[in-house]
C-alpha positions in Angstrom: -25.2 -11.7 15.1 -24.5 -12.3 18.7 -27.0 -11.0 21.3 -24.7 -7.8 22.0 -24.9 -6.5 18.5 -26.5 -3.3 18.5 -30.4 -2.9 17.8 -31.7 -1.5 15.2 -32.7 1.4 17.4 -29.1 1.7 18.7 -27.7 2.3 14.9 -30.3 4.4 14.3 -29.2 6.7 17.1 -25.6 6.4 16.1 -26.7 7.7 12.4 -28.3 10.7 13.5 -25.1 11.4 15.8 -23.0 11.1 12.1 -25.9 13.4 10.3 -27.2 10.2 8.4 -23.9 9.4 7.0 -24.0 5.7 8.1 -24.2 3.7 4.9 -25.5 0.2 5.1 -22.9 -1.8 3.2 -23.1 -4.9 0.6 -20.6 -6.3 -2.0 -20.8 -4.0 -5.2 -21.7 -7.5 -7.0 -24.7 -8.1 -5.3 -27.1 -7.4 -7.7 -25.7 -10.1 -10.2 -27.1 -12.7 -8.1 -30.6 -14.1 -6.8 -32.3 -12.7 -4.7 -31.0 -9.5 -5.5 -30.8 -9.8 -9.1 -31.0 -6.8 -11.1 -30.4 -6.9 -14.7 -29.3 -3.1 -15.4 -27.4 -2.6 -12.1 -25.4 -5.8 -12.5 -24.9 -4.7 -16.5 -23.7 -1.2 -14.6 -21.6 -3.2 -12.2 -20.2 -5.6 -14.9 -19.2 -2.5 -17.1 -17.3 -0.6 -14.0 -15.7 -3.4 -12.3 -12.4 -3.4 -13.1 -12.4 0.5 -13.4 -10.6 2.1 -10.5 -12.2 5.7 -10.3 -15.7 3.8 -9.9 -14.0 1.6 -7.3 -13.0 4.4 -5.4 -16.3 5.9 -5.7 -18.1 3.0 -3.7 -18.0 3.0 0.3 -17.1 -0.7 0.8 -14.9 -2.0 -2.3 -10.9 -2.7 -2.6 -8.9 -1.8 -5.3 -8.0 -5.9 -5.6 -10.9 -8.0 -5.0 -9.5 -10.7 -3.3 -9.8 -8.7 -0.1 -13.4 -8.5 -0.7 -13.7 -12.2 0.0 -12.9 -14.8 3.2 -11.7 -18.2 3.3 -14.2 -20.5 5.3 -14.9 -24.3 6.3 -17.8 -25.3 4.4 -20.2 -28.4 5.8 -17.5 -30.9 4.3 -14.7 -29.2 6.2 -13.0 -28.0 3.2 -11.8 -24.5 2.9 -13.6 -22.6 0.7 -13.1 -19.0 -0.8 -16.6 -16.9 0.0 -17.2 -13.7 -1.8 -19.4 -11.9 -4.3 -17.9 -11.7 -7.8 -18.7 -9.6 -10.7 -16.7 -11.3 -13.4 -18.2 -11.6 -16.6 -18.8 -15.6 -16.7 -20.4 -15.5 -13.1 -24.5 -16.5 -13.2 -27.2 -15.4 -11.6 -27.8 -18.6 -9.4 -24.3 -18.6 -7.8 -24.4 -17.5 -4.5 -23.4 -14.0 -3.1 -21.8 -13.8 0.2 -21.0 -10.7 2.3 -17.5 -11.5 2.7 -14.7 -9.2 4.2 -17.1 -6.1 3.0 -18.0 -4.4 6.1 -21.6 -4.5 7.3 -21.7 -0.7 7.9 -20.0 2.6 6.6 -19.7 6.0 7.9 -18.8 8.6 5.1 -16.2 10.8 7.3 -17.0 14.3 6.6 -14.8 16.0 10.0 -13.3 15.0 13.2 -16.4 15.1 14.5 -17.7 11.9 12.5 -14.2 10.1 12.9 -14.2 10.4 17.0 -18.1 9.3 17.1 -17.5 6.3 15.2 -14.5 5.3 17.1 -16.1 5.5 20.3 -19.5 3.8 18.9 -17.1 0.9 18.0 -15.3 1.0 21.2 -18.5 0.9 23.0 -20.0 -2.0 21.2 -16.9 -3.6 20.6 -17.1 -3.9 16.9 -14.5 -4.4 14.7 -13.5 -1.4 13.1 -11.7 -0.6 9.8 -10.3 2.5 8.0 -10.6 3.5 4.4 -9.8 6.2 1.7 -9.3 4.8 -1.7 -8.9 0.9 -0.7 -5.3 0.2 -2.3 -4.3 -1.7 0.6 -1.9 -4.6 -0.5 -2.5 -6.5 2.6 -6.3 -6.1 2.5 -6.7 -4.1 5.8 -9.7 -1.6 5.0 -11.5 -4.6 4.9 -12.9 -6.9 7.7 -15.8 -9.3 8.1 -18.5 -8.1 10.5 -16.9 -4.5 10.9 -18.1 -1.0 10.7 -15.9 1.1 8.2 -14.8 4.8 8.5 -14.5 6.1 4.8 -11.8 9.0 4.9 -12.3 10.1 1.0 -14.2 13.3 1.4 -12.1 14.7 3.7 -9.6 15.9 1.3 -8.6 19.4 2.2 -5.2 20.8 1.2 -3.0 23.7 2.2 0.6 24.5 1.0 2.0 27.0 3.9 5.2 28.8 4.8 6.8 28.5 7.8 5.0 25.9 9.7 5.8 25.7 13.2 4.5 22.8 14.8 2.1 22.6 17.6 3.7 23.1 21.0 7.3 24.6 19.5 6.2 27.6 20.0 5.8 27.4 23.9 9.2 26.1 24.3 12.3 28.8 25.2 14.3 26.9 22.0 13.7 28.9 18.8 11.6 27.8 16.0 12.2 29.1 12.4 9.2 27.0 10.8 9.3 25.0 7.1 7.6 25.1 4.6 5.3 22.6 4.5 2.1 20.9 3.0 -1.3 20.3 5.1 -3.3 17.4 4.0 -6.6 15.5 5.3 -6.8 12.0 4.9 -8.7 11.7 1.9 -6.3 13.7 -0.5 -4.8 11.6 -3.4 -1.2 12.1 -4.3 -1.9 13.7 -7.8 -3.8 16.8 -5.9 -1.0 16.9 -3.3 1.8 17.2 -6.2 -0.7 19.9 -8.3 -0.9 22.0 -5.1 2.6 22.1 -4.2 3.6 22.5 -8.4 1.4 25.5 -7.8 4.3 27.0 -5.3 7.3 25.9 -6.9 7.5 23.2 -4.9 7.6 19.1 -4.3 6.9 16.8 -1.9 7.9 13.1 -1.2 5.2 10.9 -2.2 3.9 7.8 -4.3 4.9 6.7 -7.6 1.0 5.9 -7.9 -1.1 8.9 -8.4 -4.4 7.6 -6.5 -3.0 6.2 -3.9 -4.1 8.7 -0.5 -1.5 10.9 0.7 -1.8 10.7 4.4 -2.7 7.7 5.7 -1.2 4.1 5.3 1.4 5.0 2.5 3.4 7.2 4.8 2.4 5.4 8.0 4.3 2.5 6.8 7.2 4.5 5.6 6.5 5.8 2.2 9.2 5.0 -0.7 9.0 7.6 -3.7 11.1 8.4 -6.8 12.2 11.2 -4.8 13.7 9.3 -1.8 17.3 9.2 -2.9 17.4 13.0 -2.8 14.8 13.6 0.2 14.5 10.8 1.8 11.3 8.7 2.9 8.1 10.6 3.3 8.5 9.3 7.1 11.6 11.8 7.1 9.5 14.5 5.7 6.4 14.2 8.3 6.5 16.9 10.8 2.8 16.7 12.6 0.3 14.5 12.8 -3.2 15.0 14.2 -4.8 11.9 15.0 -7.8 10.0 16.4 -6.7 7.6 19.0 -8.6 4.6 20.5 -10.0 6.7 23.0 -11.8 9.0 20.9 -9.6 11.8 21.5 -7.8 14.0 18.9 -4.3 14.1 19.5 -1.6 16.4 18.1 1.6 14.2 17.6 5.0 15.9 17.0 8.6 16.3 18.2 7.3 18.5 21.0 4.1 16.3 22.3 3.3 12.8 22.0 6.8 12.2 20.8 6.6 8.4 21.5 3.1 8.0 19.2 4.9 10.5 16.3 7.7 8.2 16.3 5.5 5.1 15.9 3.4 6.8 13.4 6.5 7.8 11.1 7.1 4.1 10.2 5.2 1.8 12.3 2.2 1.2 10.0 -1.7 1.8 10.6 -3.2 0.6 13.9 -2.5 3.5 16.4 -5.9 5.2 15.4 -7.1 7.3 12.8 -5.2 10.3 11.0 -7.3 13.4 10.5 -4.5 15.7 9.5 -0.8 14.7 8.1 1.6 17.8 7.5 4.4 17.0 5.4 8.0 19.2 4.6 8.0 20.5 1.2 11.0 21.0 -0.8 12.0 23.4 -3.7 11.3 22.3 -7.2 13.9 20.4 -9.2 15.7 24.0 -10.3 17.0 22.6 -13.5 14.0 20.4 -14.5 14.2 16.7 -14.7 15.6 14.4 -17.2 13.8 11.2 -18.1 14.6 7.3 -19.9 11.5 4.9 -20.8 11.9 1.7 -22.7 10.6 -1.5 -23.0 12.6 -4.5 -23.8 11.7 -8.0 -25.0 14.0 -11.0 -24.9 13.8 -13.6 -27.2 15.3 -16.2 -25.2 15.9 -17.4 -21.7 19.5 -16.3 -21.8 18.9 -12.8 -23.5 16.6 -12.5 -20.7 18.8 -13.5 -18.1 21.6 -11.1 -19.3 19.0 -8.0 -19.4 18.3 -9.2 -15.4 22.1 -8.9 -14.9 22.9 -6.1 -16.8 20.2 -4.1 -14.9 21.0 -5.2 -11.7 24.8 -4.2 -12.2 23.5 -0.9 -13.0 22.0 -0.3 -9.7 24.5 1.1 -8.1 25.9 3.5 -11.0 22.8 5.0 -11.6 22.0 5.3 -7.7 25.3 7.2 -7.6 24.5 9.5 -10.5 21.0 10.4 -9.1 18.8 8.4 -11.1 15.9 6.8 -9.5 13.2 4.7 -10.9 11.8 1.4 -11.5 12.0 -1.4 -13.5 9.6 -3.9 -14.0 10.3 -7.8 -15.5 7.0 -9.4 -16.5 7.8 -12.4 -18.7 10.0 -11.6 -21.5 9.4 -7.8 -21.0 11.5 -5.9 -19.3 9.9 -2.1 -18.7 12.7 0.8 -17.6 11.7 3.9 -16.5 15.4 5.9 -15.8 18.0 4.3 -18.4 18.3 2.4 -21.6 20.8 -0.4 -22.6 21.2 -2.2 -25.8 21.8 -5.9 -25.5 22.3 -9.1 -27.7 19.3 -11.0 -28.1 17.1 -8.6 -27.4 14.7 -5.5 -29.2 14.1 -2.2 -27.5 10.6 -0.7 -28.0 8.8 2.9 -27.3 12.3 4.3 -26.2 11.6 7.9 -24.9 13.8 10.6 -23.3 12.9 13.7 -22.1 13.8 16.6 -20.1 11.1 18.6 -18.6 10.9 22.0 -16.4 9.5 20.5 -13.4 8.6 17.4 -11.2 5.1 17.8 -11.9 5.2 17.7 -15.5 7.8 15.1 -15.4 5.8 12.7 -13.4 2.7 13.7 -15.4 4.5 11.9 -18.8 5.5 9.1 -17.0 2.4 8.4 -15.0 0.9 6.6 -17.9 3.3 3.9 -17.4 2.5 3.2 -13.7 0.3 0.5 -13.1 -2.2 2.3 -10.7 -4.9 1.7 -12.6 -5.3 -2.0 -12.2 -8.4 -2.9 -10.2 -11.3 -5.6 -9.6 -8.4 -8.0 -10.3 -7.2 -10.2 -7.6 -3.4 -9.1 -6.4 -0.6 -10.4 -4.1 2.8 -9.3 -3.5 5.4 -9.5 -1.2 9.0 -7.9 -0.7 12.2 -7.3 0.4 14.6 -4.4 1.3 18.1 -5.4 -1.1 21.1 -3.9 0.7 23.8 -1.8 -1.5 26.5 -4.6 -0.4 24.6 -7.2 -2.7 25.4 -4.7 -5.8 29.4 -4.1 -4.8 30.3 -7.6 -6.5 29.6 -9.5 -9.4 29.4 -12.6 -7.9 26.2 -11.1 -5.5 24.7 -9.6 -8.7 25.0 -12.9 -10.6 23.2 -14.8 -7.4 20.7 -12.3 -7.1 20.0 -12.6 -11.2 19.7 -16.3 -10.3 17.3 -15.8 -7.7 15.2 -13.5 -9.5 14.9 -15.9 -12.3 13.9 -18.7 -10.4 11.3 -16.7 -8.6 9.9 -15.7 -11.9 9.6 -19.2 -13.0 8.0 -20.3 -9.5 5.6 -17.4 -9.7 4.4 -18.6 -13.4 4.4 -22.5 -12.5 1.8 -21.5 -9.7 -0.7 -20.0 -12.2 -0.7 -16.4 -11.3 -1.3 -14.3 -14.2 -3.8 -16.6 -16.1 -6.8 -15.3 -17.0 -6.2 -11.4 -17.2 -3.6 -11.0 -19.9 -6.5 -10.4 -22.2 -7.8 -7.3 -20.7 -4.7 -6.0 -18.9 -2.1 -4.5 -21.2 0.2 -4.4 -17.8 2.3 -6.2 -15.4 0.2 -9.5 -14.3 3.4 -11.9 -12.8 6.4 -10.8 -12.2 8.8 -8.7 -10.0 9.6 -4.6 -9.7 13.5 -3.8 -9.0 12.6 -0.2 -7.5 15.8 2.2 -7.1 13.8 4.1 -4.2 16.4 3.6 -1.4 20.3 4.9 -1.2 21.1 8.9 -1.2 19.3 10.3 1.3 16.9 7.6 2.7 20.7 6.1 3.6 22.2 9.7 5.1 19.8 9.6 7.5 21.7 7.0 9.4 24.6 8.8 8.9 23.2 12.1 10.6 22.0 9.8 13.3 18.0 10.5 12.1 17.3 7.2 11.4 16.2 7.0 15.3 13.7 9.1 14.6 11.3 6.8 12.6 10.2 3.7 13.2 10.6 1.6 9.7 12.9 -0.9 9.5 16.8 -0.2 10.2 17.4 -1.9 7.1 16.2 0.9 5.1 19.1 2.9 5.8 21.4 0.2 4.0 19.3 -0.8 1.5 19.4 0.6 -2.5 16.7 -0.9 -3.7 13.4 -2.7 -2.9 12.3 -5.9 -4.8 8.7 -6.3 -5.1 7.1 -9.9 -6.2 3.5 -9.2 -7.9 1.1 -11.8 -8.9 -2.1 -11.1 -10.1 -4.9 -13.6 -11.3 -8.6 -13.6 -12.6 -11.6 -15.0 -11.0 -13.3 -17.3 -13.2 -14.4 -20.4 -11.6 -17.7 -21.1 -9.4 -16.5 -23.5 -7.2 -15.7 -22.4 -4.2 -13.2 -24.9 -3.2 -11.2 -24.6 -6.5 -10.9 -20.9 -5.8 -9.3 -21.7 -2.5 -6.9 -23.9 -3.9 -6.2 -21.6 -6.6 -5.3 -19.1 -4.3 -3.4 -21.2 -1.9 -1.1 -22.2 -4.6 -0.5 -18.9 -5.5 -0.1 -17.9 -2.2 2.7 -20.3 -1.4 4.5 -19.8 -4.5 4.6 -16.1 -3.5 6.0 -16.7 -0.2 8.5 -19.1 -1.4 9.6 -16.5 -3.5 10.3 -14.0 -0.8 12.1 -16.3 1.2 14.4 -17.3 -1.6 15.2 -13.3 -1.1 15.1 -13.3 2.4 17.8 -16.3 2.7 20.2 -13.9 0.3 19.6 -10.6 2.3 20.1 -12.2 6.1 19.5 -9.0 8.5 17.4 -7.3 5.7 13.8 -6.6 6.1 10.7 -6.4 4.0 8.5 -3.3 3.5 5.2 -3.6 5.6 3.0 -1.6 2.9 4.2 -4.5 0.1 4.6 -7.3 2.1 3.4 -11.3 1.6 0.2 -11.6 3.8 1.8 -14.8 4.8 5.3 -13.2 6.0 7.0 -15.7 8.7 8.7 -13.7 11.2 6.7 -10.8 10.3 7.8 -8.8 13.3 11.3 -9.0 12.6 11.0 -8.5 8.9 9.0 -5.4 9.0 10.5 -3.3 12.2 13.5 -5.2 13.2 14.3 -3.8 16.3 12.3 -1.2 16.5 9.1 -3.7 17.2 9.4 -4.0 20.9 9.2 0.1 21.4 6.1 -0.4 18.7 4.5 -3.1 20.9 4.8 -1.1 23.9 3.3 2.1 22.6 0.3 0.1 20.8 -0.6 -1.5 24.0 -0.3 1.3 25.9 -2.6 3.6 23.7 -5.0 0.8 22.2 -5.1 -1.7 25.4 -8.3 -3.4 23.8 -7.1 -4.0 20.2 -9.8 -1.6 18.6 -7.1 -1.1 15.9 -6.5 -4.4 15.1 -5.4 -5.4 11.4 -3.3 -7.7 9.7 0.4 -8.0 10.3 0.1 -4.7 12.4 2.1 -4.2 15.6 0.3 -6.3 18.4 -2.1 -8.6 15.9 -0.3 -11.4 17.0 -2.5 -11.9 19.9 -5.5 -12.2 17.7 -6.3 -15.0 15.8 -5.7 -15.2 11.9 -9.0 -13.6 10.8 -8.4 -10.8 13.6 -11.4 -11.4 14.9 -10.9 -12.8 18.5 -8.2 -12.9 20.5 -5.7 -15.9 20.5 
């Protein structure tokens, strides 16, 4: 460590400040390598390494383990991956490196813990990260030589009537208040849905039940199966309470700190630590919810091409009829969670139709199909917002279908998905088409509400989001081979997203589900909103305390986000 690194005495004093909740953190698989080898502890790690609840219970893990490693230059001037791996074939003599795992973690239980940690990191110029569940698809909850705020245990929920944002009552205009749900940052979506359902309400939230409800999901925009009906998550935010880089607690809403409120509604992480979020709730769906699921196998390339083309051609029709949902395409498998088509050259398995009385009961019925339980594997994703105009002619649909087939072949050729099929029955190399825009997401533009949020304006013209997903396993002890494998997959992903970018000029990507190497990311994530976001960032965080990968202002830092560039 550098001479300016805090002494043991300083760390001890800080630990007392946070009531003994400072944790020295290490990679979870450290007990599988010498000199820390412990056979019983290692066996426990290997049994749970790919168990999501177990990973979420650890202070310094990511859902996808590639973000726990770093790329460095070895003595031979070759790029290598350094980390600490818990896969079954790992030998105890193979090294365990700290990688991107934070050196210290604060188990935050209250706002005072958050403020103390922010001030400590600022005073001592230590990289600060924030983690709830570790779902971040760009690995922004991990960073080498950092201190982490673990928000998982701040999990209070309150469903209220007539919420009035702070500061509104002091103004002359009347405020009627709205029904709302108040969430601390450790709350998961599954718990938020249950709390809302108890009062016959729904809230716009994620499809994956184990994602945090009050953190990065909504800060980046937050698409939902309910978005076509009620807009994005950011369209439903009423208020944030946030600890800013100076350690102060601030309230951001339409009546105070309006610039910050705008930035927090789509500008991503990097503006502070959210300690409370208030979202609008809506009445439950009065007539219940109908759903259809199907698993389609295509026996040959021609049949698969026909299926993909037909699925894309139906997106606009489904949207206009009020459907929303997701179509997964992975090799020869197509998983559908909204409608059903019978096509030549295919067989349909697992067709299920149902009607349930509430959003929550439907969500629970379908949640077994949502692939949020994959953990301890490596994953990279990239995304593109696909405008409605691309679904309005057979020619453009054919062009998009051809591009998706090429992308599938490109990803498979890169080696993505190898080694994971035996223990995962789910998506491992392919793409999904999310019918989560249009409707009220687009209506925000027509109602002149789109300028209230900082998400990319392309959201208001999009019908779907296409997300390319590549999983792979770590089963090689050669650090350079690991780097080469990841590089091949990363390049295939970037070129695949580039193909979609070429088809959709002027559109954008979803910053929460983006390629970590996205070129021109400022424009692709935020469009014309970026300059205003940058100005707000520089004003409230001039020293870059909350720097993170592909976040606003990160272009001023090196690729590792450790030093100003």
